[in-house]
C-alpha positions in Angstrom: 43.4 97.2 173.2 40.4 99.3 172.3 40.8 102.7 170.7 39.7 105.7 172.8 35.9 106.2 172.5 35.4 102.7 171.0 33.5 100.0 172.9 34.9 96.6 173.7 33.2 93.4 173.0 29.9 92.8 174.9 29.6 96.4 175.8 26.3 98.0 174.9 26.1 101.5 173.6 24.7 104.0 176.0 20.9 104.4 175.7 19.8 107.8 174.4 18.9 110.2 177.1 15.2 110.7 177.7 13.9 114.2 178.2 13.1 115.0 181.8 9.6 114.4 182.9 8.9 118.1 183.3 9.8 118.8 179.7 7.2 116.2 178.5 4.5 117.6 180.8 3.4 120.3 178.4 3.1 117.8 175.6 1.0 115.5 177.8 -1.2 118.4 178.9 -1.7 119.5 175.2 -2.7 116.0 174.2 -5.1 115.7 177.1 -6.7 119.0 176.6 -7.0 118.4 172.8 -8.3 114.9 173.4 -11.0 116.1 175.7 -12.0 118.7 173.2 -12.1 116.2 170.3 -14.0 113.6 172.3 -16.6 116.2 173.4 -17.1 117.1 169.7 -17.5 113.5 168.8 -20.1 113.0 171.6 -21.9 116.1 170.4 -22.1 114.6 166.9 -23.6 111.4 168.3 -26.3 113.5 170.1 -27.1 115.6 167.0 -27.2 112.5 164.7 -28.0 109.4 166.7 -27.4 106.0 165.1 -30.1 103.4 164.7 -29.3 100.1 166.4 -29.6 97.9 163.3 -28.6 100.4 160.6 -25.3 101.5 159.2 -23.5 103.6 161.9 -23.4 106.8 159.8 -22.4 109.1 162.6 -19.3 107.2 163.5 -18.5 106.6 159.8 -18.6 110.3 159.0 -16.8 111.4 162.2 -13.9 109.1 161.3 -13.9 110.1 157.6 -14.1 113.9 158.4 -11.5 113.5 161.2 -9.1 111.8 158.8 -9.7 114.5 156.2 -8.9 117.1 158.8 -5.7 115.3 159.7 -4.7 115.3 156.1 -5.2 119.1 155.9 -3.5 119.7 159.2 -0.4 117.8 158.2 -0.2 119.4 154.8 -0.5 122.9 156.4 2.1 122.2 159.1 4.5 120.6 156.7 4.7 123.9 154.8 5.3 126.1 157.8 8.9 127.1 158.7 8.2 127.4 162.3 5.5 125.7 164.3 5.0 125.8 168.0 6.0 122.4 169.3 2.6 121.9 171.0 0.5 122.5 167.9 0.8 119.0 166.4 0.3 117.2 169.8 -2.7 119.4 170.6 -4.5 119.4 167.2 -3.3 116.1 165.6 -2.9 113.7 168.5 -5.3 115.4 170.9 -8.3 117.1 169.1 -8.4 114.9 166.0 -7.3 111.7 167.8 -10.0 112.3 170.4 -12.6 113.1 167.7 -12.0 110.1 165.5 -13.1 106.8 167.1 -11.8 103.6 165.6 -12.6 101.8 168.8 -16.3 102.6 168.4 -16.0 101.5 164.8 -14.7 98.0 166.0 -17.5 97.8 168.6 -20.1 98.8 166.0 -18.9 96.1 163.6 -19.1 93.4 166.3 -22.5 94.5 167.5 -23.9 94.5 164.0 -22.5 91.0 163.4 -23.8 89.6 166.7 -27.2 91.1 166.0 -27.3 89.2 162.7 -26.7 92.2 160.4 -23.7 90.6 158.8 -23.9 92.4 155.4 -24.1 95.7 157.1 -21.2 94.8 159.4 -19.0 93.7 156.5 -19.9 96.8 154.5 -19.0 99.0 157.4 -15.9 97.0 158.1 -14.6 97.6 154.6 -16.0 101.1 153.9 -14.6 102.8 157.0 -10.9 102.3 156.5 -11.2 102.7 152.7 -13.1 106.0 153.1 -10.8 107.2 155.9 -7.6 106.6 153.9 -9.1 108.1 150.8 -10.2 111.2 152.9 -6.8 111.8 154.4 -5.1 111.4 151.0 -7.5 113.6 149.1 -7.6 116.3 151.8 -3.8 116.3 152.0 -3.5 116.5 148.2 -6.1 119.3 148.0 -4.5 121.3 150.8 -1.1 121.1 149.1 -2.6 122.2 145.8 -4.4 125.1 147.5 -1.3 126.1 149.3 0.8 126.0 146.2 2.8 123.0 147.2 1.1 120.6 144.9 3.0 118.1 142.8 3.1 118.8 139.1 
């Protein structure tokens, strides 16, 4: 016999309940609105600073690095707040900064450079972007924590 509340052999535990669709709708809307805003800012950057076909894609590089730095600052700031509206992180982090950064364009740029015969530039870009982006998020997060008084000794 099985104890009350215990499950017998071959019985799967109940799946956790998913929130109702209408409770997820504000999050989806916040991400969509933020994503459109971030993508528009990225497009504006490409108009202000157009990339040369055969050269290093500086615009996409700096968009990704600055976006990652902003994500580092945002997460450091939000981590220190006692209360944050539940839509702030989806709107700013996933939406605005996720729409602003563009690692899909980075991948396309690498391929286009390589196919066009600019292998050195493609490889430099391939290595430099993730290294610079990771360094930017780490340094920006560290600096934000220090400025906010939550730095590590």
